[in-house]
N, C-alpha and C positions, 0 to 999 in steps of 0.2 A: 481608532488607530491601534489601540492595544489589542483589540480583538483580532484584527488582521495580522498583527505580529504573532499572536499566539497560534493562530491557524497555520501559520507557516511551519511551525515546529511541532505541532500536535500530531500524534499518530493518526493515520487515515483510516485504519481498520478498526472495527468495533472491538476486536479482541485487545488490541493495543490500548485503546482508550479505556476499556473496562479495567485493564491491568493498571493503568495510570491512576484511575479513580480509586482502585484498591490500595496501591502502594503509597500514594501521596499522603493520605491521612496518617498511615502508620509511620512514615518517615518523619512527618512533622511532629507527631506525638513523641517519638523517640528523641528528637532534637530538643523539644520543650522540656521533657523530663530530664534529659542530660544537663541542659543549661541550669534548670532549677536546682538539681541535685548538686552540681558543681559550685554554684554560687552560694546557696543557702546552707547546704549540709556539709559537703566535703571541704569547702573553704572555711567554714566555721570551725570544724574539727581541727583543721590544720592550724588555725590561729590559736586555739586553746592549747594544743600540744606545744606549739612554738612558745607561747607565754610561759609554760611550765619549765621548758628547757632554758629560757632566757633568765628566769630566776636563779637557776642553778649556775648558769654562766656568770651572773653578777656576783654570786657568792664566791666563785672561784677567783674572779678578778679582785674582789675585796681582800681575800686572803693573800693573793700575790702582791697586791699593792702595799700591804703592810710590811713586807720584807724589804731589806735594803738593796739586795742584788737579785738579778734574774735567777741565778742558781739557787739562792736561798728561797726565792718564791716558788721555784719548781719543787723543792724538797718539802716546803710547807704545804703546798697543795696536795702532794702525794700522801703526806702524813695525816693531814686533817680531813681531806675530802676524798679519800680513796673510794669509799662506797658509792660515790656518784658516778664512778666509771667514766670520767672525763680525762682525756690525755691533755697534758699541758707542757708546751715546749716553746723555746724561742724560735723565731723565724727570720729569714732574710727578706728584704723588700722584693727581691726577685721571685720569691716563692708565692707572693700574693697573687691570687687569681679569683675571679668571679665568673663561674661557668656552670652550666647544667645541660642535660640532654634536651633535645628539641621537643620531645614528647612528655617531659617531666612537668606536669601541671602543678603539682604540689610545690615544686621548686620555685615556680614563678610566684607562688603565694608567700612562702616562708622567707625568701631572700629579702624582699622589702620589709617584711615584718621584723626580722632580726636587726636590720639596719635602723629601724625606727625605735625598737624597744631596748637595744643594747648600745651603750655609748662606746665609741671608738672602733666600731666595726669598719674595716676597710676592704673586706673581701669574704665571699662565701663560696667554697668549692663543693659542688654537688655532682661532679662527674662520676663518682663512684656510687652505685645504687645502694651499697651497704653501709656507707659511712659519710659523715659530714665534717668538714674542716672550716672553722670560722677564724679569720685573722682579725686580731684586736690590737689596737695601738693605744698605749698609755705612757705615762712619764718615765717608765722603766725601759720601754722598748716595744718591739713587735713580738706578739705571741700567737701561736697556733693552737687552738682548742679543738679537739676532736671527740666525737661521740658517734654512737650508732644511728643510722638513718631511721630505723623503726621508732625511735623515741620522739621524732619530730614530724613523721608522716603517718597517715593512716595505712594500716597493712592491707594489701590487695585492693587498692582503690579501683582497679580496673574491673573488678567482678561485677559491679553494678552495670557498667557499660556492656560487658560481655553477655550478661544475662539478658539485658534489654535487646541487644542485637540478635542473640541466638533465638530467643522465644519469638521475637518479631519475625524472623525468617521462617520459623516453624509455622506460625499462624498464617503468614503470607502464602506459604506452600500449600497448606490445607485449603485456604480460601481460593487459591488458584485452581485447585482440582475441582471444587464446586463451581467455580466460575466457568470453567471449560464445559462442564455438563450443561450449564444454563445457556451458553452461547452456541453450543453445537447445533441445536434445532434451528437457530437463526441462520447459520451457515448452510445447513441443508436446504432451508427454504430459499436462500439466495441462489444456490446452485441449481435448484429445480426451476426457479424463475428464469435464470440466465439460459439454461438449456432449452426451455420452452420458447424463449425469444429467438433461439437459433434453429427452431424447427425440430428439436429433439424432445422425445417424451421420456423423462426420467421418473422412475417410480418415487413417490413421495407420500409419507404418512405423517400427519401432524403429531408433534410431540412437544414436551417441555411444559412451561407454565401455561396457565389458562389463557393469558393474552396471546402467547405464541401459538397455541392450538387454534385460537380464533382466527389469527392471521393466516395460518396454514389452511384452515378450512375455507376461508374466503378465497385464497389463491386457487384451491382445487375447484371451487365453484366457478370461478372466472375462467379457468382453463377449460372446464367442460363446456361452458357456454360458448367460448370462442371456437372450440372444436366442432360443436354442433352447428354454429353459424357457417363455418367454412364448409362443412359437409353439405348443408342445405344449399349453399350457393353453388357448389360444384354440381350437385344433383340437378338443380334447376337449370343451369346453363347447359349442362350436358344433355338434359332431356330435350330442351328447346332445339339445340343444334342437331341432335340426332333426328328429331321429328321433321326438321326442314330438309334433311337429305332425301326423304322419300319423294316429295313433289319436285325437287331438283332433278332427281333421276328420271321422273316421268317427263319433265320438260326436255331433258337431254335426248331421251328416246324419241319424243315427238319431233324434235328438231332434226334428228338424223334422217327423217323421211322427207324433208324438204330439200330444195335445191341448195347447193353449196353457197351460192351468192346470197340467197335470202337468209340462210341459216347462220352464216358466219358471224354477223353482228350479235345475234341473239345467243350464239354459243359462247361468245366472249363475255356477254353479261352473265351467263350461267357459270362460267369459269370464275368470274370475279365474285359471284355469290358463294361459290364453293370455297374460294380462298378466304372469304370473310368468315364462313362457318368454321374453317380450320383454325382461324385465329380465335374465334369464340371458344372453341374446344380447348385450345392451348391455355387461354386465360382462365377457363373454368378449372382445368387441372391445376394450373398455377404452381405454387411452390410445394403443394402437398403431395405431389406425385413422387413415388419412390420412398425408400427408407434411408435415413442417414447412414452413411458408411464412410470409411477412411479411403480417400481418393488422392492420388498424386496429381496435384493441379497442373504440373508441367506436361504430364502425359495426356491429361484430359484436354487441355487447350491445344496441344499439338494435334490431337486427333480431330478436334473440331475444325481447326484451320485446314487440315489435310482434306477433310470431306468437303469443305467450302471450295477449296481449289479444284477438286474433282468435279464440282458442280459448275465450274466456269467462272467463279468469282475471283476477282483480283485481290487476294488477301495475302499478307506477309506476316510471318511470325518472327518477332524480334528476339534478341538474346535475353535470356532470363536475368532478372535483377534480384538483389537481396541475397542475404547469407543464410536464410532459413532452409531447413531440410525436412524431409519426412512428409507423410500424408496429412490431409486436412479433412476433418469430418464435415460432410456436406451431402445434400441430396443430388446425386450425379445427374439424374435426368432433368431435374428442374434447373440446375446450373447450366447444363448443356443448352437447354432451350433459351435461357436468358442471354447467354453469350452469342448464340446463333442469331437471335433477334437483333442484337446490336450490330453484328457483322452484316446482316441483311440490310439494315437501315443504312449502314455506311456505304455499301456498294450500290445501293439503290439510289441514293441521293448524291453520291460522289463517284469518282472514277475508281478509286481503290481504297483499301483499308489496311491498317496495321494493328496487330494484336501483340500485347506484351504481358508478362506475368512478373510480379515482384512478390517474393515470399520472404518474410522475416519470422522471427521466433514468435511473434504475437499477431501478425497481420498477413492477410492475403489480399493482393490487389490485382485485379484483371482489368486491363485497359484496352479499349478499342478506339482507334482514331481514324478519321476519314478526311478527305479533301473536299467535302461538300460545302454547302452554304452555311452550315452550322445553325445554332439556335441562339437568338439574342438572350442576354442574361435575364431580362425582365420577363421572358416567356418560358424559362426553363422549368419552373415549378408547374406551370400549366401543361407543359408538354408531357410530363410524367403522369398525368391523370388519365384514367381509362377513357377511350372513345374520343380522344382529343387529337385533332389534326391542325397543324399550324401552316396556313397557306404562305405567309411571308417567309417562314423559316425553312420550309422544305418543299421541294418540287414534287407535287403529288402526281404529275403526269407520268412519272417513271415507275408506277406500280400502284395497284390497288391496296387498300388497307382500311382499317377502322380505327387506327390510333391506339393499338394495344401493345406495340413492340416495347416501348419504354415502360409502359405500365407493368408488363410482365417482368421486366428486368428489375423494376423497383420492388415488386412483390417478392421475387425470389431473394433479392438482397436483404430485405427486411426479415424474411423468414429465417435467414441464416444469422440474424443479429447484426447485419451490416447496413450499408447505405449505397445508393447509386448517386454518384457525383457527376454533374455535367459541367463542361468547361470548353475552352478553346484549345485546339491542338497546336502546339508550338512547332511541330514537325511538318504537318500537312496543312494547317490553317483552317481546318474544318471543325467538326464536333469531336470532343474528347469525352468519352464515357468511362467512368471508373466504377467497378463493383468492388467495394472494400468490405471484407468480413474479418472477424476475429477468429483466432485459432482456438 
């Protein structure tokens, strides 16, 4: 329970947590030193100085009490105890006050000490930083005894605290500089990994401590292996698809010499095979086609919808949502293919489709909705796998395919550091597909 409570208020970034680890021991050490110094040293010195002044005040009160009248007592004190430099005067009860400044720590120590060590003390006035007035009551009346504050308090007691805080800040500042140098390679590694997850290749060189260099080298090896794997997959599928085009072309030429009635069914089969090959090529190219560039998503989606409308598809572009502005870094060709596949699925298995764009400061969401049968929730994960066709979910009689439309969209979304989310359209009742990527 305590751990969950601390997590709620702990900094989330490594820099903030490292700074907290650095500052927390320094602050605790300063507090401990301050408390120990105040209780054992400063407080003890104040008691010793107070005891010395109390003995002088007792002497003054003894001389005053030996005289018959307050005036005679005042003259006797001035005559006999002048070198003590203590003022002695009568006082009215209305003049009695016990007060000190809120930050006067020594005052909080010497006030009870004076009341304890000197008989008849009724008030101690510490409002003036340079003088102290002690009100004492005896059988002759009320008297005010004054002396300099430096005689009862240690001079410049704040210097210890000032030095502690000052040098603590200096050392913290120096340590912070070295801390930034050590954390900078971690942030560079995080940026490179995040960019690679979005399909961007950011130059990165391992730096920093030995452990950080090892982690950076491991990341570079992983990135190279993934890039080689993607390249090999693309070359393999592209080679197979291109090789199959040659026999298909020969079949088409051979069928063109037959009668139309006999050749028509076989030509449809050849056209279906050609469409399958085109889907294989699109999947082989996948999200790696094109270089990342700054693209205006509103302009991109508007162009995709316009071309789909010119192709005879019933597609509508809805009003843009969100308050975000400016371009988004993406692979335009790959994103165009992913959205076009979603639109094709929508109009193939439904009567119409609607496309909308929501852009915020941190997120881009491209939504495609249709009025088709949709996909049951239990089969949505399976529907996004390559070469998967769901008979109960989609009507396959409305067009050939190999089940790569959603797989391509998932691949493109993941290459941009995002996801493809499937759901139910509240507007049309069919499938709702959202491509969500970060900016």
